[in-house]
Each structure stands twice: as C-alpha cells, then as structure tokens.
C-alpha positions, 0 to 999 in steps of 0.5 A, a space after each residue: 499499500 502507498 502512503 503519502 507523507 506531507 511534511 516540511 521537516 526532513 527528520 520527522 519525515 524520515 522518521 515516519 518513512 522509516 517506521 512505515 517502510 518497516 511495515 511494508 508500506 511504500 512511501 512518497 514524501 512531499 515537503 511543499 504544500 503547494 505541490 501536494 494537489 499535483 502529486 495527488 492528481 498523478 498518483 494513487 495513494 491509500 492514505 496521506 499523512 498531512 502536516 499542518 504547518 507547511 510552506 506554500 500552503 497550510 494543512 488546513 487549506 490542503 485538507 479542505 482541497 483534498 476532501 473535495 476531490 479525494 476520499 482517501 484516509 487522511 491523518 493530520 499531524 501537528 505540534 499544535 496542541 490547541 483544541 480549536 486546531 483539532 476541531 477544525 482539522 476534523 471539521 474540514 474532513 480529516 480522519 485523525 489528528 496526531 500531535 507531535 511529538 508522537 510515538 512512532 508505534 502509535 502512528 503505525 497502529 493508527 495508520 493500520 487501523 484507518 487503512 483496515 477500516 477504509 478497506 472494510 468500507 469500500 472493499 464490497 465489489 457489488 452495489 447494495 441490493 438494500 438501502 436504509 431509506 429515511 424519507 428521500 435519503 437513502 443509505 447504502 451501507 455496503 457500497 458506502 454511498 448516500 443519496 438524496 433523490 438522484 443526487 449523491 452526497 459525498 461523505 468522508 469515510 468517518 462521516 459515513 461510518 458514523 452515519 451508517 452506524 446510526 442508520 443501522 441503530 435507528 431510534 436508539 439514543 447513543 451518548 458521544 462515548 458510545 458513538 466514539 467507541 463504536 465508530 473509532 473502535 481503538 485507543 484514540 485520544 479523542 474528546 467529545 468534540 470529535 463526535 460533535 464535529 462529525 455529527 455537525 458535518 453530517 447534518 450539513 450534508 443531509 439535513 434539509 435544515 442543518 440548524 433544525 435537524 430532523 434525521 439526527 436529533 440531539 437528545 439534550 443531556 443524553 446524546 444523539 438519535 437517528 430517527 427512522 
C-alpha cells in the first residue's frame, strides 16, 4: 500500500518513512504544500499523512481541497495542541489528528487501523441490494454511498461510518462516548468534540435544515438519535 507523507521537516518525514517502510508500506514524501494537489492528481495513494504547518500552503487549506476531490484516509500531524485546531481539522474532513511529538509505534497503529477500516468500507465489489431509506435519503451500507433523491452526497469515510452506525441502529439514543467507541474503535486520544464535529458535518450534508435537524436529533443531556 502506498502512503503520501506531507511534511516540511526532513527529520520527522524520515522518521515516519522509516517506521512505515518497516511495515511494508511504500512511501512518497512531499515537502511543500503547494505541490500536494499535483502529486495526488498524478498518483494513487491509500492514505495521506498531512502536516499542518507547511510552506506554500497550510495543512488546513490542503485538507479542504483534498476532501473536495479525494476520499482517501487523511491523518493530520501537528505540533499544535489547541483543541480549536483539532476541531478545525476534523471539521474539514480529516479522519484523525496526531500531535507531535508522537510515538512512532502509535502512528503505525493508527495508520493500520484507518487502512483496515477504509478497506472494509469500500471493499464490497457489488452495489447494495438494500438501502436504509429515511424519507428521500437513501443510505447504502455496503457500497458506502448516500443519496438524496438522485443526487449522491459525498461523505468522508469517518462521517459515513458514523451515519451508517446510527442508521443501522435507528431510534436509539447513543451517548457521545458510545458513538466514539463504536466508530473509532481503538485507543484514540479523542474527546466529545470529535463526535460533535462529525455529527455537525453530517447534518450540513443530509439535513434539509442543519440548524433544525430532523434525521439526527440531539437528545439534550443524553446524546444523539437517528429517527427512522
């Protein structure tokens, strides 16, 4: 499998490269943010490790641009520890957020987890015969597709997993902690904001009015429920 590392610090880039290559991943490195979209356009990657502070174009702007075109798993790597930066990255479509300095073994574990999860989501070769229908919203659990009427709604993999989990367990109230464990499913240093950000992003795409959601309802003091 092929991974693109976007990192302007050669020492960190080589550290990431060494550990990932020891686990049989093929690695390319891009040191300048302005070159990333061109690199992605000309190559296929199974995962992207994206630093936030980059010359040419910062990681947040790149995350937004990448998500407009690609559904590739994307992990942001940064020395910035503020919660607002993490929320911003997740809100732009990043699947994970790793803070420097990090344990290289943890980085590899997260990469493996995201690749495994993405393969499970997209590995079904045949279209779904069945969908979960909520009004004119149709969710196809196996082929990882969502439609409103005839229009497909593009969701990054983590948003889709969260929506699918709720849709497969309708009319049940889940706490943020339960949703986090069900969807992220491994030892991840997350918090309530992670689930909230993803719920808000899903609502912006599937609700008729994201400010007054009808599909994914907030149950104050308890959690979230998908109404079917």
